[in-house]
C-alpha positions, 0 to 999 in steps of 0.5 A, a space after each residue: 509499852 516502848 514508850 514506857 521502856 524508853 522512859 524507864 531508861 531515861 529515868 535510870 540514866 543518872 544512876 550509871 557507875 563509872 564505865 572503863 571501856 570507852 567503846 561501851 561508853 560511847 554506845 551507851 551514849 548514843 542509846 541515850 540520844 535515841 531514847 531521848 529523841 523518842 521520848 520527845 516524839 512520844 510526848 508531842 504527839 499528845 497535848 491532852 494528858 491521859 484521863 487514867 480512870 478519873 472520868 469513872 471517879 464522878 469527874 467526867 468534865 476531864 474527858 469532854 467540855 460537853 459536862 461543863 455545869 452538867 450538875 446543879 453545882 459549883 463543882 471543885 476537884 483536886 486529882 493526883 496520879 502517881 506512877 512507878 511507886 518507889 522509882 526516882 523521878 517517876 512520873 507524876 500528875 496533878 489536876 485541878 478542875 472546876 465547872 459550874 452551870 451558869 443557868 439552865 443552858 450555860 456551863 462554864 469549866 477550867 482545868 489546870 494540870 502539871 505532869 512531870 515524867 524524869 527530865 520531862 515536864 508538861 503544864 497546861 490549862 483548859 478553858 471550856 464552854 457548853 450549851 445545854 439543851 432540854 429536848 423533852 423534860 417529861 422524857 428526860 432527854 438532854 443534848 449538850 454541846 461543849 468546846 474547849 480552848 487548850 494551852 500546853 507547855 512542854 519542856 525537857 531539861 537536859 541538865 541532868 544527863 551525864 556522860 557516864 564517866 560517873 563524875 556528874 558531867 553533863 553529856 555534850 552529846 544530848 545538847 541543851 534542854 528545849 521547850 515548846 508551847 502549843 494552842 489547840 481546841 477540843 469539842 464534844 457532844 452529850 446525849 441523855 435520855 432517862 438513865 442512858 447517855 452517850 458522848 462523843 468527843 474530838 480533841 486537838 482538832 487543828 493539824 500542827 503546821 510547824 516544827 517543834 523538835 523533829 521533821 518526823 513528829 505527826 501533823 495530826 494530833 486528833 484523838 477521838 472518844 466515845 463514852 456510853 453507859 446505862 444507869 440501873 435503879 433498883 426496885 427499892 430505888 436504894 441502888 444504882 448499877 452502871 455499865 459503861 464503855 470508853 473508846 479513845 482512837 488516835 488518828 496519828 498512828 491508828 491505835 486505839 483503847 477500850 475501857 470496860 467499866 462497872 459501877 455500883 451506888 448505894 444511895 444515902 439521904 445526904 449523898 451516896 457511896 460507890 464501888 466499881 471496876 476498870 478494865 482497859 483493852 489495847 484494841 490494836 493488839 487484839 484486844 489485848 488486856 492492859 490494866 485492871 483498876 478497882 475504884 471507890 468513892 464517897 459522896 456526903 453532903 458537899 464533901 467527895 473523895 475517890 480512890 483508884 488503883 490501876 494494876 498493869 496486867 501485861 508486859 508492863 508489870 515488869 516496869 510498874 509492878 507497884 500499880 498506879 494509885 489515883 486520889 480525887 478530892 472534891 467539894 460542891 458549892 451551892 447545891 440545888 441552886 436551881 431545882 431542875 430535872 437536867 442535873 445528872 445528880 438529881 
């Protein structure tokens, strides 16, 4: 919540009119400087973008390298997330992901992303390798391990900060823009037994050993994820119902969130259609609800489209009353190359 308030102040900094009172103007400059510093700290803590609800929109590869090649296809996905609709320089994120199964045991994948938020910008990528084992084909038990190399470039453009006098002059108290590049790794494991699944993931496993912007930056950047659920099949085998839980823990400050999800699919001869809902809670604030996201999608032959809309239901609604839309477009190449049982979408 505090981070969102800070970002809101930064995005509105260009819109201040001329201030005649010099004392108030200088106070405003120091507020900008403090906001600037805290935003740097917030963005430099995490070298993995928030998945929002993308993992629910048939794109679980974005949360764990163990899902690379989990399906018997070449899977391409394009996604966009747009926050604070209607506000200038509002946060926007674009992600492109591709993963494939090279053979019955090897999966590869790549993720590229671009994230802008006012004066800050992140660009990065992820290369992933997964190794898939068949424990028991008769019982449909499978075990997967994944490893990712991650790269992130973070930049702050301070040229847009004015001094508050209304003439468009740069604020000398803020200083020049800064940038940094970071490298890290991510590991994950996934176990599937019939229609049950559980995945465990650790992101940013290496400690940061250099100062980037400030001495108070956290050294431990590790995030931990658990994603588990079960898929129920109707008696006529026409519908699937999938309740699931997603838990995320930040080692640096001990905060955590939990997603409670439910999805329903109607299976068709050439794909499926589905709808679901995601509810996100803040565990370190007494399991306080943060957002609710209705979701739906359609898979027809090789084409895929998924839609989501995140509605804030806590104090953040004052900053983002319009919500956060999510769009995912996809295409699957060469479906059914191996015709085996291990594909998550048989």
